[in-house]
C-alpha positions as CSV (number, residue, x, y, z in Angstrom):
1,M,-20.1,39.7,-43.6
2,E,-20.6,39.2,-39.9
3,P,-20.4,35.9,-38.0
4,D,-23.6,33.7,-37.8
5,Q,-24.3,34.5,-33.6
6,S,-26.6,31.6,-33.6
7,L,-24.0,29.3,-34.8
8,S,-21.1,30.2,-32.9
9,S,-23.5,30.4,-29.8
10,T,-24.4,26.6,-30.6
11,M,-20.8,25.7,-30.9
12,N,-19.8,27.2,-27.6
13,P,-21.0,25.7,-24.5
14,F,-20.3,28.3,-22.2
15,P,-22.3,31.1,-20.7
16,D,-21.4,35.0,-21.7
17,D,-21.1,35.7,-17.7
18,I,-17.6,33.9,-17.3
19,F,-17.8,35.9,-13.3
20,T,-20.7,35.0,-11.7
21,E,-20.1,32.5,-9.4
22,P,-23.2,29.9,-8.2
23,E,-25.0,30.8,-5.0
24,D,-26.3,28.4,-2.7
25,V,-23.8,25.6,-3.3
26,D,-24.1,22.8,-1.0
27,P,-21.2,22.3,1.5
28,D,-21.0,18.4,1.1
29,T,-19.0,17.2,-1.2
30,L,-19.4,14.0,-0.1
31,A,-23.4,14.0,-1.2
32,N,-22.4,15.9,-4.3
33,L,-19.4,13.5,-5.7
34,G,-21.6,11.4,-8.5
35,P,-19.3,8.2,-9.6
36,L,-16.4,9.8,-7.7
37,R,-18.1,8.9,-4.4
38,R,-17.3,5.4,-4.4
39,L,-13.9,6.6,-4.8
40,A,-13.9,8.0,-1.2
41,G,-11.6,6.6,1.2
42,I,-8.4,5.5,1.9
43,W,-7.7,2.1,0.2
44,E,-5.2,-0.4,-0.4
45,G,-4.2,-3.0,-3.0
46,R,-1.6,-5.9,-3.2
47,K,-1.9,-7.6,-6.5
48,G,-0.6,-4.8,-9.1
49,V,1.2,-5.5,-12.1
50,D,3.0,-3.1,-13.9
51,L,4.7,-3.3,-17.4
52,N,7.2,-0.8,-18.0
53,P,9.8,-0.6,-20.7
54,K,13.8,-1.5,-20.5
55,A,16.7,-1.7,-22.4
56,E,16.3,-5.3,-22.7
57,G,12.7,-5.3,-23.1
58,P,9.1,-5.3,-20.9
59,E,9.5,-5.8,-17.5
60,R,6.6,-6.5,-15.3
61,R,6.8,-6.0,-11.7
62,E,4.6,-6.8,-9.0
63,Y,3.1,-4.0,-6.5
64,I,1.6,-3.2,-3.1
65,E,-0.6,0.2,-3.5
66,R,-2.3,2.6,-0.8
67,I,-4.5,5.5,-2.3
68,E,-6.1,8.2,0.2
69,L,-8.7,10.4,-1.8
70,Q,-10.3,12.9,0.5
71,P,-12.8,15.6,0.1
72,I,-12.2,19.2,-0.9
73,D,-14.8,21.8,-0.4
74,P,-16.8,22.8,-3.8
75,Q,-14.5,24.8,-6.3
76,A,-15.8,27.4,-8.5
77,N,-14.1,28.6,-11.8
78,G,-17.0,31.5,-12.4
79,P,-20.2,30.0,-13.2
80,Q,-18.7,26.5,-13.5
81,L,-18.6,24.2,-10.0
82,F,-16.8,21.0,-9.4
83,Y,-17.1,18.8,-6.3
84,G,-13.8,16.7,-6.0
85,L,-11.2,14.5,-3.8
86,R,-7.6,14.8,-3.5
87,Y,-5.9,11.9,-3.3
88,H,-2.3,10.7,-3.0
89,V,-0.8,7.0,-4.3
90,H,2.1,5.4,-3.3
91,I,3.0,1.9,-4.5
92,L,6.1,-0.1,-3.5
93,A,7.5,-3.4,-5.6
94,T,6.9,-6.0,-3.6
95,D,10.8,-7.1,-3.9
96,E,11.7,-3.7,-2.7
97,E,11.3,-1.0,-0.1
98,A,12.2,2.2,-2.2
99,T,9.1,3.9,-3.4
100,F,8.2,2.4,-6.9
101,H,5.7,5.2,-7.7
102,D,4.5,8.2,-5.5
103,Q,1.5,10.2,-7.3
104,V,-0.7,13.0,-6.1
105,G,-3.4,15.1,-7.6
106,Y,-7.0,15.9,-7.9
107,W,-10.3,13.7,-9.1
108,L,-13.3,16.5,-10.2
109,W,-16.6,15.7,-11.3
110,E,-19.1,18.7,-12.9
111,P,-22.7,18.0,-11.5
112,A,-24.0,20.4,-14.3
113,T,-22.6,18.5,-17.2
114,G,-21.1,15.0,-15.9
115,L,-17.7,15.7,-16.8
116,V,-14.9,13.7,-14.8
117,L,-11.6,14.8,-14.4
118,H,-8.3,13.2,-13.3
119,T,-5.2,15.3,-12.6
120,V,-2.2,13.6,-12.5
121,A,1.6,15.1,-11.1
122,I,4.6,12.3,-10.9
123,P,8.0,13.2,-8.9
124,R,9.4,12.6,-12.5
125,G,8.7,15.9,-14.2
126,Q,5.4,15.0,-15.6
127,V,1.8,16.3,-15.3
128,A,-1.8,15.4,-16.7
129,I,-5.1,15.9,-16.9
130,A,-7.2,13.4,-18.2
131,S,-11.0,13.9,-19.0
132,G,-14.1,11.8,-19.7
133,H,-17.8,11.8,-19.2
134,A,-20.3,10.1,-16.6
135,K,-23.6,9.9,-15.3
136,P,-23.8,10.0,-11.7
137,D,-24.4,6.5,-10.6
138,A,-22.1,5.4,-13.4
139,A,-20.2,2.0,-12.8
140,N,-17.5,2.7,-15.0
141,L,-15.2,5.6,-16.0
142,V,-13.0,6.3,-18.8
143,L,-11.0,9.2,-18.9
144,N,-8.1,10.1,-21.7
145,A,-5.2,12.5,-22.3
146,A,-3.2,12.9,-25.2
147,R,-0.1,14.8,-26.2
148,G,-0.2,18.4,-27.5
149,Q,-3.6,18.6,-26.5
150,T,-3.9,22.3,-24.7
151,E,-7.4,21.2,-22.6
152,Y,-6.8,17.5,-21.9
153,G,-2.9,16.7,-22.4
154,I,0.2,16.1,-21.3
155,C,3.2,18.1,-20.1
156,S,6.6,16.8,-19.5
157,T,10.4,17.9,-18.9
158,A,12.9,18.0,-22.0
159,F,14.2,14.6,-20.9
160,L,11.3,12.4,-21.2
161,E,9.8,14.3,-24.6
162,Y,13.5,13.3,-25.9
163,A,13.8,9.6,-24.4
164,F,10.2,8.2,-22.9
165,R,8.1,10.4,-25.0
166,T,4.1,9.9,-23.5
167,D,1.9,10.4,-26.4
168,S,-1.5,9.5,-24.5
169,Y,-2.7,8.3,-20.8
170,R,-5.8,6.3,-20.7
171,I,-7.3,5.4,-17.5
172,E,-10.6,2.7,-17.0
173,I,-12.3,2.7,-13.7
174,N,-15.1,-0.1,-12.5
175,F,-16.6,0.1,-9.4
176,N,-17.0,-3.6,-8.2
177,A,-20.3,-5.3,-6.9
178,D,-18.2,-6.5,-3.3
179,G,-17.5,-2.5,-3.3
180,S,-14.0,-2.3,-4.4
181,W,-12.8,-0.8,-7.3
182,S,-10.6,-1.7,-10.2
183,Y,-8.3,0.1,-12.7
184,V,-6.5,-0.6,-15.8
185,S,-4.3,2.2,-17.1
186,D,-2.6,2.5,-20.5
187,T,0.0,5.0,-20.9
188,M,1.5,4.9,-24.9
189,I,5.3,5.8,-24.7
190,M,7.2,6.1,-27.7
191,V,11.1,5.3,-26.6
192,R,13.7,6.9,-28.2
193,G,15.4,4.4,-30.9
194,R,12.4,2.0,-31.1
195,S,10.3,1.8,-34.2
196,E,6.6,1.3,-32.3
197,P,5.5,2.7,-28.9
198,F,5.0,0.9,-26.0
199,R,1.9,0.2,-23.7
200,H,2.7,0.8,-20.5
201,R,-0.2,-0.5,-18.4
202,D,-1.1,-0.8,-14.7
203,V,-3.5,-2.6,-13.3
204,N,-4.6,-3.0,-9.8
205,T,-7.9,-4.0,-7.7
206,L,-8.6,-1.4,-4.5
207,R,-10.1,-2.7,-1.0
208,K,-11.0,-0.1,1.6
209,V,-9.3,-0.1,4.7
210,A,-10.6,3.5,6.1
211,E,-13.5,6.2,5.4
212,P,-12.8,9.8,4.1
213,T,-12.9,12.6,6.3
214,P,-15.7,15.4,5.3
215,N,-14.5,18.3,3.8
216,P,-13.6,21.4,5.6
217,L,-16.7,23.5,4.7
218,H,-18.8,21.1,5.6
219,Q,-17.3,20.0,9.0
220,I,-17.4,23.9,10.2
221,T,-21.6,24.4,8.7
222,N,-22.4,21.5,10.6
223,R,-21.0,22.1,14.2
């Protein structure tokens, strides 16, 4: 029996032509970031709170955070077009000088579909891609990633899988009326020897300390 082509085309949102890239792409990333435009720049937050698992029970730490989010040139996967921000997060606990947390990655926006992606890479051997959808003027973003997913999933080292298995990641961002933005991130971790998963939560509010630098291609075309 021949497959129902109309059904397969309905279920598959992607075009048959997977090679041809869009033409006349606007080089100005800051003008095409949709809801991510309000993230662009350099930010600091001084009232972060982290809840993480320890042998004796949950530990609460306060932290100071600095995030730099700079626009990158438009990126294409064949016909798929992303505008985005490259970011670096550096966090210090308020009671010590050593780095408490370091993280790099991208925030990406697909104008054609409203897809929002958040990639995470941390220097303890873990990466993730979280996804969600939003309107260009959205005041709230919610993105999720899950262990075992091949599209928007989580990949960890063998030790983390053994001792602190991450089953899911969720981040919610709210853009505030005063120009700041706040986030809550929840990472569900199955700690070896425990019967229930642990909710590792981070919360902070960020305020802008510097404007973003326009992406390289836009700088070139504006000369």
